[in-house]
A tleap script that builds the chain and sets N, CA, C and O, in Angstrom:
source leaprc.protein.ff14SB
mol = sequence {
  NMET TYR ASN VAL PHE HIE ARG THR TRP TRP
  LYS PRO ASN PRO LYS TRP PRO ASN GLY LYS
  GLU PRO HIE ALA GLY GLU LYS HIE TYR LEU
  LEU HIE ASN VAL ASP GLU GLU SER ALA VAL
  ASP PHE CYS LYS GLU TRP ASN GLU ARG HIE
  ASP ALA GLY TRP LEU SER ASP LYS ALA GLU
  TYR GLU GLU CALA
}
set mol.1.N position { -4.150 -10.528 15.301 }
set mol.1.CA position { -4.964 -9.540 14.613 }
set mol.1.C position { -4.058 -8.646 13.761 }
set mol.1.O position { -2.867 -8.491 14.030 }
set mol.2.N position { -4.673 -8.061 12.717 }
set mol.2.CA position { -3.906 -7.310 11.730 }
set mol.2.C position { -4.584 -5.993 11.374 }
set mol.2.O position { -5.803 -5.852 11.477 }
set mol.3.N position { -3.767 -5.038 10.953 }
set mol.3.CA position { -4.241 -3.759 10.438 }
set mol.3.C position { -3.918 -3.708 8.947 }
set mol.3.O position { -2.845 -4.138 8.523 }
set mol.4.N position { -4.843 -3.184 8.160 }
set mol.4.CA position { -4.678 -3.068 6.715 }
set mol.4.C position { -4.496 -1.592 6.373 }
set mol.4.O position { -5.190 -0.727 6.908 }
set mol.5.N position { -3.558 -1.321 5.479 }
set mol.5.CA position { -3.288 0.053 5.069 }
set mol.5.C position { -2.849 0.067 3.605 }
set mol.5.O position { -2.599 -0.981 3.010 }
set mol.6.N position { -2.761 1.263 3.040 }
set mol.6.CA position { -2.174 1.415 1.713 }
set mol.6.C position { -1.137 2.520 1.785 }
set mol.6.O position { -1.213 3.412 2.630 }
set mol.7.N position { -0.166 2.445 0.882 }
set mol.7.CA position { 0.873 3.458 0.786 }
set mol.7.C position { 1.566 3.334 -0.565 }
set mol.7.O position { 1.443 2.324 -1.258 }
set mol.8.N position { 2.288 4.377 -0.916 }
set mol.8.CA position { 3.063 4.353 -2.154 }
set mol.8.C position { 4.455 3.787 -1.870 }
set mol.8.O position { 4.930 3.779 -0.734 }
set mol.9.N position { 5.085 3.320 -2.935 }
set mol.9.CA position { 6.426 2.749 -2.810 }
set mol.9.C position { 7.489 3.566 -3.530 }
set mol.9.O position { 8.653 3.167 -3.577 }
set mol.10.N position { 7.099 4.702 -4.087 }
set mol.10.CA position { 8.022 5.598 -4.767 }
set mol.10.C position { 7.665 7.028 -4.400 }
set mol.10.O position { 6.547 7.310 -3.969 }
set mol.11.N position { 8.644 7.946 -4.578 }
set mol.11.CA position { 8.358 9.373 -4.448 }
set mol.11.C position { 8.971 10.089 -5.636 }
set mol.11.O position { 10.002 9.663 -6.157 }
set mol.12.N position { 8.348 11.168 -6.065 }
set mol.12.CA position { 8.889 11.908 -7.207 }
set mol.12.C position { 10.281 12.467 -6.890 }
set mol.12.O position { 10.517 13.018 -5.815 }
set mol.13.N position { 11.184 12.311 -7.846 }
set mol.13.CA position { 12.509 12.902 -7.734 }
set mol.13.C position { 13.079 12.991 -9.148 }
set mol.13.O position { 13.498 11.978 -9.708 }
set mol.14.N position { 13.098 14.185 -9.727 }
set mol.14.CA position { 13.530 14.340 -11.113 }
set mol.14.C position { 14.995 13.950 -11.351 }
set mol.14.O position { 15.399 13.771 -12.500 }
set mol.15.N position { 15.790 13.816 -10.297 }
set mol.15.CA position { 17.197 13.445 -10.452 }
set mol.15.C position { 17.386 11.929 -10.605 }
set mol.15.O position { 18.472 11.477 -10.970 }
set mol.16.N position { 16.350 11.154 -10.331 }
set mol.16.CA position { 16.425 9.695 -10.433 }
set mol.16.C position { 15.881 9.233 -11.790 }
set mol.16.O position { 15.121 9.952 -12.440 }
set mol.17.N position { 16.284 8.012 -12.212 }
set mol.17.CA position { 15.721 7.465 -13.461 }
set mol.17.C position { 14.190 7.425 -13.392 }
set mol.17.O position { 13.627 7.122 -12.340 }
set mol.18.N position { 13.545 7.716 -14.458 }
set mol.18.CA position { 12.084 7.755 -14.565 }
set mol.18.C position { 11.444 8.799 -13.653 }
set mol.18.O position { 10.222 8.817 -13.506 }
set mol.19.N position { 12.244 9.665 -13.042 }
set mol.19.CA position { 11.711 10.749 -12.223 }
set mol.19.C position { 11.160 10.350 -10.874 }
set mol.19.O position { 10.406 11.110 -10.266 }
set mol.20.N position { 11.525 9.157 -10.386 }
set mol.20.CA position { 11.053 8.727 -9.065 }
set mol.20.C position { 12.115 7.871 -8.397 }
set mol.20.O position { 12.918 7.215 -9.061 }
set mol.21.N position { 12.104 7.890 -7.055 }
set mol.21.CA position { 13.055 7.089 -6.288 }
set mol.21.C position { 12.306 6.204 -5.295 }
set mol.21.O position { 11.194 6.538 -4.887 }
set mol.22.N position { 12.903 5.079 -4.903 }
set mol.22.CA position { 12.238 4.195 -3.940 }
set mol.22.C position { 11.978 4.927 -2.623 }
set mol.22.O position { 12.841 5.641 -2.113 }
set mol.23.N position { 10.791 4.739 -2.092 }
set mol.23.CA position { 10.428 5.392 -0.829 }
set mol.23.C position { 9.120 4.787 -0.322 }
set mol.23.O position { 8.090 4.888 -0.989 }
set mol.24.N position { 9.157 4.167 0.840 }
set mol.24.CA position { 7.930 3.653 1.460 }
set mol.24.C position { 7.182 4.839 2.059 }
set mol.24.O position { 7.642 5.454 3.021 }
set mol.25.N position { 6.032 5.151 1.484 }
set mol.25.CA position { 5.259 6.312 1.910 }
set mol.25.C position { 4.531 6.115 3.232 }
set mol.25.O position { 4.595 5.053 3.852 }
set mol.26.N position { 3.847 7.159 3.638 }
set mol.26.CA position { 3.059 7.149 4.875 }
set mol.26.C position { 1.934 6.119 4.767 }
set mol.26.O position { 1.304 5.980 3.718 }
set mol.27.N position { 1.695 5.409 5.855 }
set mol.27.CA position { 0.621 4.402 5.887 }
set mol.27.C position { -0.721 5.100 6.101 }
set mol.27.O position { -0.858 5.953 6.978 }
set mol.28.N position { -1.708 4.724 5.288 }
set mol.28.CA position { -3.075 5.230 5.410 }
set mol.28.C position { -3.953 4.019 5.727 }
set mol.28.O position { -4.210 3.184 4.860 }
set mol.29.N position { -4.405 3.933 6.971 }
set mol.29.CA position { -5.105 2.736 7.438 }
set mol.29.C position { -6.519 2.634 6.894 }
set mol.29.O position { -7.254 3.618 6.805 }
set mol.30.N position { -6.873 1.403 6.533 }
set mol.30.CA position { -8.190 1.101 5.973 }
set mol.30.C position { -9.016 0.240 6.931 }
set mol.30.O position { -10.229 0.423 7.027 }
set mol.31.N position { -8.385 -0.687 7.635 }
set mol.31.CA position { -9.050 -1.581 8.593 }
set mol.31.C position { -8.136 -1.796 9.796 }
set mol.31.O position { -6.911 -1.737 9.687 }
set mol.32.N position { -8.755 -2.046 10.937 }
set mol.32.CA position { -7.996 -2.335 12.158 }
set mol.32.C position { -8.505 -3.631 12.784 }
set mol.32.O position { -9.698 -3.931 12.753 }
set mol.33.N position { -7.570 -4.391 13.350 }
set mol.33.CA position { -7.880 -5.579 14.153 }
set mol.33.C position { -8.771 -6.598 13.450 }
set mol.33.O position { -9.834 -6.965 13.951 }
set mol.34.N position { -8.319 -7.047 12.286 }
set mol.34.CA position { -9.035 -8.103 11.559 }
set mol.34.C position { -8.145 -9.348 11.532 }
set mol.34.O position { -6.933 -9.250 11.723 }
set mol.35.N position { -8.740 -10.502 11.297 }
set mol.35.CA position { -7.940 -11.718 11.220 }
set mol.35.C position { -7.136 -11.721 9.919 }
set mol.35.O position { -7.415 -10.943 9.006 }
set mol.36.N position { -6.137 -12.601 9.843 }
set mol.36.CA position { -5.238 -12.580 8.692 }
set mol.36.C position { -5.944 -12.900 7.379 }
set mol.36.O position { -5.648 -12.285 6.355 }
set mol.37.N position { -6.859 -13.840 7.395 }
set mol.37.CA position { -7.588 -14.191 6.171 }
set mol.37.C position { -8.352 -12.978 5.631 }
set mol.37.O position { -8.341 -12.715 4.428 }
set mol.38.N position { -9.010 -12.248 6.526 }
set mol.38.CA position { -9.743 -11.045 6.116 }
set mol.38.C position { -8.791 -9.977 5.581 }
set mol.38.O position { -9.109 -9.292 4.609 }
set mol.39.N position { -7.633 -9.834 6.208 }
set mol.39.CA position { -6.649 -8.853 5.765 }
set mol.39.C position { -6.148 -9.190 4.363 }
set mol.39.O position { -6.054 -8.311 3.506 }
set mol.40.N position { -5.829 -10.450 4.135 }
set mol.40.CA position { -5.347 -10.886 2.817 }
set mol.40.C position { -6.418 -10.651 1.761 }
set mol.40.O position { -6.137 -10.096 0.699 }
set mol.41.N position { -7.639 -11.070 2.050 }
set mol.41.CA position { -8.743 -10.899 1.105 }
set mol.41.C position { -8.982 -9.429 0.787 }
set mol.41.O position { -9.159 -9.061 -0.374 }
set mol.42.N position { -8.987 -8.589 1.818 }
set mol.42.CA position { -9.227 -7.158 1.611 }
set mol.42.C position { -8.131 -6.558 0.736 }
set mol.42.O position { -8.425 -5.796 -0.186 }
set mol.43.N position { -6.867 -6.894 1.014 }
set mol.43.CA position { -5.756 -6.361 0.225 }
set mol.43.C position { -5.882 -6.776 -1.241 }
set mol.43.O position { -5.704 -5.954 -2.141 }
set mol.44.N position { -6.187 -8.037 -1.474 }
set mol.44.CA position { -6.338 -8.516 -2.852 }
set mol.44.C position { -7.429 -7.749 -3.583 }
set mol.44.O position { -7.234 -7.300 -4.713 }
set mol.45.N position { -8.578 -7.602 -2.934 }
set mol.45.CA position { -9.696 -6.890 -3.555 }
set mol.45.C position { -9.374 -5.414 -3.768 }
set mol.45.O position { -9.660 -4.867 -4.834 }
set mol.46.N position { -8.782 -4.764 -2.768 }
set mol.46.CA position { -8.459 -3.339 -2.874 }
set mol.46.C position { -7.479 -3.113 -4.012 }
set mol.46.O position { -7.648 -2.191 -4.810 }
set mol.47.N position { -6.451 -3.956 -4.088 }
set mol.47.CA position { -5.438 -3.799 -5.141 }
set mol.47.C position { -6.005 -4.076 -6.528 }
set mol.47.O position { -5.555 -3.476 -7.504 }
set mol.48.N position { -6.974 -4.963 -6.633 }
set mol.48.CA position { -7.617 -5.220 -7.925 }
set mol.48.C position { -8.492 -4.047 -8.361 }
set mol.48.O position { -8.582 -3.750 -9.553 }
set mol.49.N position { -9.138 -3.377 -7.403 }
set mol.49.CA position { -10.069 -2.281 -7.706 }
set mol.49.C position { -9.385 -0.935 -7.901 }
set mol.49.O position { -9.957 -0.040 -8.523 }
set mol.50.N position { -8.167 -0.775 -7.379 }
set mol.50.CA position { -7.479 0.517 -7.423 }
set mol.50.C position { -6.240 0.446 -8.310 }
set mol.50.O position { -5.419 -0.464 -8.196 }
set mol.51.N position { -6.131 1.419 -9.183 }
set mol.51.CA position { -4.943 1.534 -10.025 }
set mol.51.C position { -3.775 1.984 -9.142 }
set mol.51.O position { -3.861 3.022 -8.486 }
set mol.52.N position { -2.704 1.221 -9.122 }
set mol.52.CA position { -1.550 1.548 -8.290 }
set mol.52.C position { -0.882 2.848 -8.722 }
set mol.52.O position { -0.233 3.518 -7.920 }
set mol.53.N position { -1.045 3.195 -9.979 }
set mol.53.CA position { -0.512 4.452 -10.475 }
set mol.53.C position { 1.004 4.491 -10.548 }
set mol.53.O position { 1.684 3.498 -10.289 }
set mol.54.N position { 1.512 5.652 -10.903 }
set mol.54.CA position { 2.922 5.884 -11.139 }
set mol.54.C position { 3.783 5.624 -9.896 }
set mol.54.O position { 4.925 5.179 -10.011 }
set mol.55.N position { 3.227 5.907 -8.699 }
set mol.55.CA position { 3.994 5.754 -7.460 }
set mol.55.C position { 3.735 4.422 -6.764 }
set mol.55.O position { 4.210 4.205 -5.649 }
set mol.56.N position { 2.997 3.541 -7.401 }
set mol.56.CA position { 2.734 2.177 -6.917 }
set mol.56.C position { 2.062 2.168 -5.538 }
set mol.56.O position { 2.632 1.688 -4.558 }
set mol.57.N position { 0.859 2.701 -5.485 }
set mol.57.CA position { 0.051 2.752 -4.247 }
set mol.57.C position { -0.676 1.416 -4.098 }
set mol.57.O position { -1.559 1.090 -4.891 }
set mol.58.N position { -0.293 0.638 -3.067 }
set mol.58.CA position { -0.857 -0.695 -2.885 }
set mol.58.C position { -1.251 -0.929 -1.427 }
set mol.58.O position { -0.690 -0.337 -0.504 }
set mol.59.N position { -2.240 -1.817 -1.252 }
set mol.59.CA position { -2.670 -2.204 0.093 }
set mol.59.C position { -1.810 -3.344 0.604 }
set mol.59.O position { -1.371 -4.201 -0.163 }
set mol.60.N position { -1.575 -3.343 1.902 }
set mol.60.CA position { -0.835 -4.407 2.572 }
set mol.60.C position { -1.302 -4.469 4.019 }
set mol.60.O position { -2.151 -3.678 4.431 }
set mol.61.N position { -0.762 -5.394 4.786 }
set mol.61.CA position { -1.189 -5.521 6.177 }
set mol.61.C position { -0.007 -5.812 7.079 }
set mol.61.O position { 1.056 -6.243 6.633 }
set mol.62.N position { -0.228 -5.560 8.378 }
set mol.62.CA position { 0.794 -5.765 9.409 }
set mol.62.C position { 0.114 -6.239 10.686 }
set mol.62.O position { -1.092 -6.057 10.857 }
set mol.63.N position { 0.881 -6.841 11.574 }
set mol.63.CA position { 0.320 -7.242 12.867 }
set mol.63.C position { -0.112 -6.015 13.644 }
set mol.63.O position { 0.569 -4.990 13.648 }
set mol.64.N position { -1.255 -6.136 14.301 }
set mol.64.CA position { -1.802 -5.015 15.084 }
set mol.64.C position { -1.025 -4.857 16.391 }
set mol.64.O position { -1.331 -3.971 17.188 }
savepdb mol mol.pdb
quit
């Protein structure tokens, strides 16, 4: 079983190029205890519907 979440992959930092530095942000859970196929499908759909924005906010999944 898997949990689905989204998080950013950058954080603002004016001292870095383009004003941001690599940083795996806090996980914000969207689904819990789903099978892998459902997790993959949900992530694909969520990422298509949501603009990742400047800090690259994307959905992903992990084992529960």
